[in-house]
Biopython code that builds the backbone (N, CA, C, O; Angstrom):
import numpy as np
from Bio.PDB.StructureBuilder import StructureBuilder

atoms = [
    (1, "MET", "N", (-62.789, -58.784, -120.475)),
    (1, "MET", "CA", (-62.760, -59.158, -121.877)),
    (1, "MET", "C", (-62.796, -60.677, -121.971)),
    (1, "MET", "O", (-62.056, -61.360, -121.262)),
    (2, "ASN", "N", (-63.634, -61.202, -122.826)),
    (2, "ASN", "CA", (-63.649, -62.638, -123.059)),
    (2, "ASN", "C", (-62.440, -63.032, -123.886)),
    (2, "ASN", "O", (-62.025, -62.307, -124.791)),
    (3, "MET", "N", (-61.883, -64.183, -123.567)),
    (3, "MET", "CA", (-60.730, -64.687, -124.297)),
    (3, "MET", "C", (-61.133, -64.891, -125.755)),
    (3, "MET", "O", (-62.082, -65.623, -126.036)),
    (4, "PRO", "N", (-60.421, -64.253, -126.686)),
    (4, "PRO", "CA", (-60.767, -64.413, -128.110)),
    (4, "PRO", "C", (-60.560, -65.849, -128.574)),
    (4, "PRO", "O", (-59.673, -66.548, -128.084)),
    (5, "ASN", "N", (-61.371, -66.276, -129.506)),
    (5, "ASN", "CA", (-61.232, -67.618, -130.089)),
    (5, "ASN", "C", (-60.306, -67.630, -131.286)),
    (5, "ASN", "O", (-59.903, -68.697, -131.749)),
    (6, "ILE", "N", (-59.965, -66.458, -131.792)),
    (6, "ILE", "CA", (-59.051, -66.362, -132.922)),
    (6, "ILE", "C", (-57.830, -65.552, -132.488)),
    (6, "ILE", "O", (-57.936, -64.718, -131.589)),
    (7, "PRO", "N", (-56.683, -65.783, -133.105)),
    (7, "PRO", "CA", (-55.479, -65.042, -132.718)),
    (7, "PRO", "C", (-55.679, -63.533, -132.810)),
    (7, "PRO", "O", (-56.302, -63.032, -133.746)),
    (8, "GLN", "N", (-55.148, -62.827, -131.837)),
    (8, "GLN", "CA", (-55.224, -61.376, -131.776)),
    (8, "GLN", "C", (-53.808, -60.815, -131.688)),
    (8, "GLN", "O", (-52.864, -61.543, -131.379)),
    (9, "HIS", "N", (-53.667, -59.536, -131.958)),
    (9, "HIS", "CA", (-52.389, -58.866, -131.750)),
    (9, "HIS", "C", (-52.050, -58.966, -130.266)),
    (9, "HIS", "O", (-52.951, -58.920, -129.429)),
    (10, "ILE", "N", (-50.790, -59.100, -129.927)),
    (10, "ILE", "CA", (-50.355, -59.308, -128.543)),
    (10, "ILE", "C", (-50.922, -58.248, -127.597)),
    (10, "ILE", "O", (-51.231, -58.556, -126.445)),
    (11, "GLU", "N", (-51.061, -57.021, -128.061)),
    (11, "GLU", "CA", (-51.530, -55.949, -127.181)),
    (11, "GLU", "C", (-52.980, -56.142, -126.736)),
    (11, "GLU", "O", (-53.414, -55.510, -125.773)),
    (12, "ALA", "N", (-53.725, -56.994, -127.413)),
    (12, "ALA", "CA", (-55.102, -57.285, -126.999)),
    (12, "ALA", "C", (-55.129, -58.040, -125.672)),
    (12, "ALA", "O", (-56.157, -58.058, -124.996)),
    (13, "TYR", "N", (-54.017, -58.661, -125.290)),
    (13, "TYR", "CA", (-53.957, -59.476, -124.088)),
    (13, "TYR", "C", (-53.269, -58.779, -122.914)),
    (13, "TYR", "O", (-53.382, -59.239, -121.778)),
    (14, "LEU", "N", (-52.571, -57.696, -123.163)),
    (14, "LEU", "CA", (-51.734, -57.080, -122.141)),
    (14, "LEU", "C", (-52.538, -56.299, -121.116)),
    (14, "LEU", "O", (-53.435, -55.526, -121.451)),
    (15, "ASP", "N", (-52.185, -56.527, -119.848)),
    (15, "ASP", "CA", (-52.732, -55.768, -118.731)),
    (15, "ASP", "C", (-54.257, -55.805, -118.682)),
    (15, "ASP", "O", (-54.896, -54.807, -118.347)),
    (16, "LYS", "N", (-54.837, -56.954, -119.016)),
    (16, "LYS", "CA", (-56.297, -57.107, -119.028)),
    (16, "LYS", "C", (-56.689, -58.423, -118.364)),
    (16, "LYS", "O", (-55.951, -59.407, -118.406)),
    (17, "ASP", "N", (-57.865, -58.413, -117.753)),
    (17, "ASP", "CA", (-58.453, -59.658, -117.284)),
    (17, "ASP", "C", (-59.074, -60.358, -118.481)),
    (17, "ASP", "O", (-59.808, -59.741, -119.253)),
    (18, "LEU", "N", (-58.787, -61.631, -118.636)),
    (18, "LEU", "CA", (-59.309, -62.409, -119.755)),
    (18, "LEU", "C", (-60.130, -63.570, -119.207)),
    (18, "LEU", "O", (-59.607, -64.441, -118.511)),
    (19, "VAL", "N", (-61.422, -63.573, -119.527)),
    (19, "VAL", "CA", (-62.310, -64.636, -119.083)),
    (19, "VAL", "C", (-62.174, -65.787, -120.072)),
    (19, "VAL", "O", (-62.395, -65.624, -121.272)),
    (20, "CYS", "N", (-61.814, -66.929, -119.557)),
    (20, "CYS", "CA", (-61.497, -68.086, -120.396)),
    (20, "CYS", "C", (-62.640, -69.092, -120.360)),
    (20, "CYS", "O", (-63.402, -69.143, -119.394)),
    (21, "GLU", "N", (-62.755, -69.884, -121.407)),
    (21, "GLU", "CA", (-63.790, -70.917, -121.445)),
    (21, "GLU", "C", (-63.546, -72.006, -120.411)),
    (21, "GLU", "O", (-64.436, -72.814, -120.147)),
    (22, "CYS", "N", (-62.342, -72.040, -119.814)),
    (22, "CYS", "CA", (-62.057, -73.017, -118.757)),
    (22, "CYS", "C", (-62.738, -72.624, -117.449)),
    (22, "CYS", "O", (-62.729, -73.386, -116.482)),
    (23, "GLY", "N", (-63.331, -71.421, -117.427)),
    (23, "GLY", "CA", (-64.032, -70.965, -116.234)),
    (23, "GLY", "C", (-63.206, -70.058, -115.341)),
    (23, "GLY", "O", (-63.718, -69.511, -114.364)),
    (24, "HIS", "N", (-61.951, -69.897, -115.663)),
    (24, "HIS", "CA", (-61.083, -69.035, -114.875)),
    (24, "HIS", "C", (-60.852, -67.706, -115.582)),
    (24, "HIS", "O", (-61.036, -67.586, -116.793)),
    (25, "THR", "N", (-60.449, -66.724, -114.806)),
    (25, "THR", "CA", (-60.039, -65.441, -115.364)),
    (25, "THR", "C", (-58.518, -65.398, -115.307)),
    (25, "THR", "O", (-57.923, -65.634, -114.256)),
    (26, "HIS", "N", (-57.906, -65.104, -116.416)),
    (26, "HIS", "CA", (-56.448, -65.036, -116.513)),
    (26, "HIS", "C", (-56.045, -63.579, -116.726)),
    (26, "HIS", "O", (-56.819, -62.782, -117.256)),
    (27, "ARG", "N", (-54.840, -63.245, -116.311)),
    (27, "ARG", "CA", (-54.362, -61.875, -116.465)),
    (27, "ARG", "C", (-52.882, -61.888, -116.815)),
    (27, "ARG", "O", (-52.097, -62.637, -116.232)),
    (28, "ALA", "N", (-52.518, -61.054, -117.767)),
    (28, "ALA", "CA", (-51.109, -60.838, -118.103)),
    (28, "ALA", "C", (-50.757, -59.432, -117.652)),
    (28, "ALA", "O", (-51.062, -58.460, -118.343)),
    (29, "ASP", "N", (-50.113, -59.318, -116.488)),
    (29, "ASP", "CA", (-49.736, -58.002, -115.955)),
    (29, "ASP", "C", (-48.483, -57.488, -116.653)),
    (29, "ASP", "O", (-47.493, -57.143, -116.007)),
    (30, "ILE", "N", (-48.539, -57.446, -117.947)),
    (30, "ILE", "CA", (-47.442, -56.956, -118.775)),
    (30, "ILE", "C", (-47.945, -55.702, -119.462)),
    (30, "ILE", "O", (-48.999, -55.711, -120.098)),
    (31, "LYS", "N", (-47.189, -54.627, -119.332)),
    (31, "LYS", "CA", (-47.639, -53.337, -119.855)),
    (31, "LYS", "C", (-47.228, -53.100, -121.301)),
    (31, "LYS", "O", (-47.926, -52.410, -122.044)),
    (32, "ARG", "N", (-46.103, -53.668, -121.698)),
    (32, "ARG", "CA", (-45.590, -53.348, -123.025)),
    (32, "ARG", "C", (-44.749, -54.494, -123.571)),
    (32, "ARG", "O", (-43.977, -55.106, -122.832)),
    (33, "VAL", "N", (-44.892, -54.782, -124.837)),
    (33, "VAL", "CA", (-44.076, -55.775, -125.533)),
    (33, "VAL", "C", (-43.566, -55.117, -126.809)),
    (33, "VAL", "O", (-44.336, -54.539, -127.576)),
    (34, "ILE", "N", (-42.268, -55.212, -127.020)),
    (34, "ILE", "CA", (-41.667, -54.668, -128.238)),
    (34, "ILE", "C", (-40.948, -55.814, -128.933)),
    (34, "ILE", "O", (-40.059, -56.441, -128.356)),
    (35, "VAL", "N", (-41.331, -56.079, -130.157)),
    (35, "VAL", "CA", (-40.678, -57.117, -130.951)),
    (35, "VAL", "C", (-40.095, -56.430, -132.175)),
    (35, "VAL", "O", (-40.813, -56.096, -133.118)),
    (36, "SER", "N", (-38.794, -56.228, -132.149)),
    (36, "SER", "CA", (-38.117, -55.609, -133.285)),
    (36, "SER", "C", (-36.617, -55.763, -133.108)),
    (36, "SER", "O", (-36.123, -55.980, -132.002)),
    (37, "GLU", "N", (-35.919, -55.650, -134.196)),
    (37, "GLU", "CA", (-34.463, -55.668, -134.125)),
    (37, "GLU", "C", (-34.013, -54.445, -133.338)),
    (37, "GLU", "O", (-34.454, -53.329, -133.612)),
    (38, "GLY", "N", (-33.144, -54.651, -132.370)),
    (38, "GLY", "CA", (-32.638, -53.545, -131.572)),
    (38, "GLY", "C", (-33.594, -53.051, -130.498)),
    (38, "GLY", "O", (-33.416, -51.955, -129.968)),
    (39, "ALA", "N", (-34.611, -53.851, -130.170)),
    (39, "ALA", "CA", (-35.598, -53.435, -129.164)),
    (39, "ALA", "C", (-34.950, -53.151, -127.816)),
    (39, "ALA", "O", (-35.441, -52.322, -127.050)),
    (40, "ASN", "N", (-33.845, -53.840, -127.526)),
    (40, "ASN", "CA", (-33.177, -53.625, -126.242)),
    (40, "ASN", "C", (-32.722, -52.177, -126.061)),
    (40, "ASN", "O", (-32.584, -51.711, -124.930)),
    (41, "LYS", "N", (-32.493, -51.476, -127.143)),
    (41, "LYS", "CA", (-32.072, -50.069, -127.060)),
    (41, "LYS", "C", (-33.209, -49.173, -126.579)),
    (41, "LYS", "O", (-32.972, -48.044, -126.148)),
    (42, "GLU", "N", (-34.432, -49.668, -126.651)),
    (42, "GLU", "CA", (-35.594, -48.899, -126.192)),
    (42, "GLU", "C", (-35.869, -49.069, -124.698)),
    (42, "GLU", "O", (-36.743, -48.399, -124.148)),
    (43, "LEU", "N", (-35.128, -49.959, -124.043)),
    (43, "LEU", "CA", (-35.363, -50.247, -122.629)),
    (43, "LEU", "C", (-35.382, -49.009, -121.737)),
    (43, "LEU", "O", (-36.338, -48.836, -120.982)),
    (44, "PRO", "N", (-34.370, -48.138, -121.788)),
    (44, "PRO", "CA", (-34.397, -46.977, -120.885)),
    (44, "PRO", "C", (-35.642, -46.107, -121.072)),
    (44, "PRO", "O", (-36.232, -45.659, -120.089)),
    (45, "ALA", "N", (-36.040, -45.867, -122.298)),
    (45, "ALA", "CA", (-37.228, -45.036, -122.550)),
    (45, "ALA", "C", (-38.487, -45.715, -122.024)),
    (45, "ALA", "O", (-39.349, -45.053, -121.446)),
    (46, "VAL", "N", (-38.605, -47.013, -122.214)),
    (46, "VAL", "CA", (-39.788, -47.742, -121.748)),
    (46, "VAL", "C", (-39.840, -47.740, -120.221)),
    (46, "VAL", "O", (-40.901, -47.518, -119.638)),
    (47, "VAL", "N", (-38.709, -47.983, -119.575)),
    (47, "VAL", "CA", (-38.670, -47.972, -118.109)),
    (47, "VAL", "C", (-39.132, -46.620, -117.590)),
    (47, "VAL", "O", (-39.925, -46.550, -116.651)),
    (48, "ARG", "N", (-38.649, -45.565, -118.185)),
    (48, "ARG", "CA", (-39.038, -44.216, -117.749)),
    (48, "ARG", "C", (-40.507, -43.916, -118.049)),
    (48, "ARG", "O", (-41.192, -43.289, -117.241)),
    (49, "GLN", "N", (-40.993, -44.368, -119.222)),
    (49, "GLN", "CA", (-42.412, -44.155, -119.567)),
    (49, "GLN", "C", (-43.334, -44.828, -118.562)),
    (49, "GLN", "O", (-44.425, -44.334, -118.278)),
    (50, "LEU", "N", (-42.892, -45.953, -118.029)),
    (50, "LEU", "CA", (-43.693, -46.698, -117.066)),
    (50, "LEU", "C", (-43.456, -46.218, -115.634)),
    (50, "LEU", "O", (-43.992, -46.790, -114.685)),
    (51, "GLY", "N", (-42.651, -45.163, -115.484)),
    (51, "GLY", "CA", (-42.429, -44.561, -114.172)),
    (51, "GLY", "C", (-41.363, -45.228, -113.340)),
    (51, "GLY", "O", (-41.290, -45.004, -112.131)),
    (52, "GLY", "N", (-40.532, -46.046, -113.966)),
    (52, "GLY", "CA", (-39.505, -46.758, -113.218)),
    (52, "GLY", "C", (-38.189, -46.012, -113.128)),
    (52, "GLY", "O", (-37.899, -45.122, -113.927)),
    (53, "SER", "N", (-37.404, -46.395, -112.142)),
    (53, "SER", "CA", (-36.056, -45.858, -112.026)),
    (53, "SER", "C", (-35.069, -46.957, -111.643)),
    (53, "SER", "O", (-33.867, -46.818, -111.866)),
    (54, "ASN", "N", (-35.571, -48.043, -111.070)),
    (54, "ASN", "CA", (-34.755, -49.206, -110.742)),
    (54, "ASN", "C", (-35.286, -50.390, -111.524)),
    (54, "ASN", "O", (-36.494, -50.520, -111.723)),
    (55, "VAL", "N", (-34.389, -51.247, -111.965)),
    (55, "VAL", "CA", (-34.785, -52.373, -112.805)),
    (55, "VAL", "C", (-34.238, -53.663, -112.218)),
    (55, "VAL", "O", (-33.097, -53.712, -111.758)),
    (56, "VAL", "N", (-35.055, -54.703, -112.235)),
    (56, "VAL", "CA", (-34.603, -56.047, -111.897)),
    (56, "VAL", "C", (-34.585, -56.827, -113.202)),
    (56, "VAL", "O", (-35.625, -57.029, -113.829)),
    (57, "LEU", "N", (-33.418, -57.257, -113.601)),
    (57, "LEU", "CA", (-33.245, -58.015, -114.835)),
    (57, "LEU", "C", (-33.189, -59.492, -114.465)),
    (57, "LEU", "O", (-32.336, -59.907, -113.680)),
    (58, "VAL", "N", (-34.088, -60.277, -115.023)),
    (58, "VAL", "CA", (-34.172, -61.702, -114.703)),
    (58, "VAL", "C", (-33.805, -62.503, -115.941)),
    (58, "VAL", "O", (-34.382, -62.316, -117.012)),
    (59, "SER", "N", (-32.838, -63.396, -115.780)),
    (59, "SER", "CA", (-32.422, -64.255, -116.887)),
    (59, "SER", "C", (-31.698, -65.464, -116.324)),
    (59, "SER", "O", (-31.282, -65.476, -115.166)),
    (60, "ASP", "N", (-31.557, -66.477, -117.159)),
    (60, "ASP", "CA", (-30.687, -67.577, -116.774)),
    (60, "ASP", "C", (-29.317, -67.322, -117.398)),
    (60, "ASP", "O", (-29.129, -66.307, -118.069)),
    (61, "GLU", "N", (-28.370, -68.213, -117.191)),
    (61, "GLU", "CA", (-27.007, -67.999, -117.688)),
    (61, "GLU", "C", (-26.961, -67.864, -119.211)),
    (61, "GLU", "O", (-26.241, -67.021, -119.745)),
    (62, "ILE", "N", (-27.722, -68.687, -119.889)),
    (62, "ILE", "CA", (-27.694, -68.670, -121.354)),
    (62, "ILE", "C", (-28.310, -67.381, -121.883)),
    (62, "ILE", "O", (-27.734, -66.714, -122.742)),
    (63, "THR", "N", (-29.486, -67.035, -121.364)),
    (63, "THR", "CA", (-30.152, -65.809, -121.804)),
    (63, "THR", "C", (-29.314, -64.583, -121.470)),
    (63, "THR", "O", (-29.276, -63.625, -122.242)),
    (64, "TYR", "N", (-28.640, -64.611, -120.316)),
    (64, "TYR", "CA", (-27.786, -63.478, -119.941)),
    (64, "TYR", "C", (-26.676, -63.275, -120.965)),
    (64, "TYR", "O", (-26.382, -62.146, -121.358)),
    (65, "LYS", "N", (-26.058, -64.381, -121.397)),
    (65, "LYS", "CA", (-24.988, -64.278, -122.399)),
    (65, "LYS", "C", (-25.523, -63.777, -123.741)),
    (65, "LYS", "O", (-24.856, -63.004, -124.428)),
    (66, "ILE", "N", (-26.728, -64.218, -124.112)),
    (66, "ILE", "CA", (-27.299, -63.853, -125.409)),
    (66, "ILE", "C", (-27.744, -62.399, -125.437)),
    (66, "ILE", "O", (-27.444, -61.681, -126.391)),
    (67, "ALA", "N", (-28.462, -61.949, -124.397)),
    (67, "ALA", "CA", (-29.023, -60.595, -124.435)),
    (67, "ALA", "C", (-28.995, -59.865, -123.094)),
    (67, "ALA", "O", (-28.968, -58.635, -123.063)),
    (68, "GLY", "N", (-29.001, -60.591, -122.012)),
    (68, "GLY", "CA", (-29.105, -59.973, -120.696)),
    (68, "GLY", "C", (-27.978, -59.025, -120.362)),
    (68, "GLY", "O", (-28.215, -57.934, -119.843)),
    (69, "GLU", "N", (-26.766, -59.425, -120.652)),
    (69, "GLU", "CA", (-25.617, -58.568, -120.338)),
    (69, "GLU", "C", (-25.696, -57.263, -121.121)),
    (69, "GLU", "O", (-25.421, -56.191, -120.583)),
    (70, "ASN", "N", (-26.073, -57.358, -122.393)),
    (70, "ASN", "CA", (-26.226, -56.157, -123.219)),
    (70, "ASN", "C", (-27.316, -55.257, -122.662)),
    (70, "ASN", "O", (-27.139, -54.041, -122.588)),
    (71, "CYS", "N", (-28.436, -55.840, -122.272)),
    (71, "CYS", "CA", (-29.535, -55.055, -121.688)),
    (71, "CYS", "C", (-29.083, -54.393, -120.389)),
    (71, "CYS", "O", (-29.387, -53.225, -120.150)),
    (72, "ALA", "N", (-28.364, -55.131, -119.552)),
    (72, "ALA", "CA", (-27.862, -54.563, -118.299)),
    (72, "ALA", "C", (-26.961, -53.376, -118.558)),
    (72, "ALA", "O", (-27.044, -52.369, -117.856)),
    (73, "ASN", "N", (-26.099, -53.480, -119.558)),
    (73, "ASN", "CA", (-25.192, -52.370, -119.899)),
    (73, "ASN", "C", (-25.947, -51.168, -120.432)),
    (73, "ASN", "O", (-25.615, -50.029, -120.101)),
    (74, "ILE", "N", (-26.962, -51.409, -121.255)),
    (74, "ILE", "CA", (-27.778, -50.301, -121.793)),
    (74, "ILE", "C", (-28.474, -49.576, -120.647)),
    (74, "ILE", "O", (-28.494, -48.346, -120.609)),
    (75, "LEU", "N", (-29.036, -50.325, -119.725)),
    (75, "LEU", "CA", (-29.720, -49.714, -118.582)),
    (75, "LEU", "C", (-28.734, -48.965, -117.687)),
    (75, "LEU", "O", (-29.024, -47.863, -117.223)),
    (76, "LYS", "N", (-27.580, -49.560, -117.449)),
    (76, "LYS", "CA", (-26.559, -48.904, -116.622)),
    (76, "LYS", "C", (-26.083, -47.609, -117.257)),
    (76, "LYS", "O", (-25.962, -46.589, -116.578)),
    (77, "ASP", "N", (-25.815, -47.643, -118.546)),
    (77, "ASP", "CA", (-25.369, -46.446, -119.260)),
    (77, "ASP", "C", (-26.412, -45.329, -119.231)),
    (77, "ASP", "O", (-26.073, -44.150, -119.336)),
    (78, "ALA", "N", (-27.683, -45.712, -119.089)),
    (78, "ALA", "CA", (-28.773, -44.737, -119.030)),
    (78, "ALA", "C", (-29.058, -44.286, -117.589)),
    (78, "ALA", "O", (-29.978, -43.505, -117.348)),
    (79, "GLY", "N", (-28.267, -44.782, -116.649)),
    (79, "GLY", "CA", (-28.454, -44.406, -115.254)),
    (79, "GLY", "C", (-29.553, -45.171, -114.543)),
    (79, "GLY", "O", (-30.034, -44.749, -113.492)),
    (80, "LEU", "N", (-29.945, -46.288, -115.113)),
    (80, "LEU", "CA", (-30.984, -47.146, -114.534)),
    (80, "LEU", "C", (-30.343, -48.445, -114.066)),
    (80, "LEU", "O", (-29.982, -49.291, -114.885)),
    (81, "GLU", "N", (-30.203, -48.606, -112.779)),
    (81, "GLU", "CA", (-29.568, -49.830, -112.279)),
    (81, "GLU", "C", (-30.460, -50.545, -111.312)),
    (81, "GLU", "O", (-30.088, -51.596, -110.791)),
]
sb = StructureBuilder()
sb.init_structure("model")
sb.init_model(0)
sb.init_chain("A")
sb.init_seg("    ")
for serial, (resi, resn, name, xyz) in enumerate(atoms, 1):
    if name == "N":
        sb.init_residue(resn, " ", resi, " ")
    sb.init_atom(name, np.array(xyz, "f"), 0.0, 1.0, " ", f" {name:<3s}", serial, name[0])
structure = sb.get_structure()
């Protein structure tokens, strides 16, 4: 897919090779993006939909305090560690 010149919905970029005018091909190996209030509650279902059973949660100290700890607890409570 050629890199669009106008803004597109985020899903237009996910998990696709994007040919850029810079001459390189870029790729976002991201399967799913959820932007909504309470999206963290959807984590267990998304992990399972993508075939996962183990999760690596990556954050810095600040992000962990803001959302990471809550996400870790949601995943743990769902049996995904």
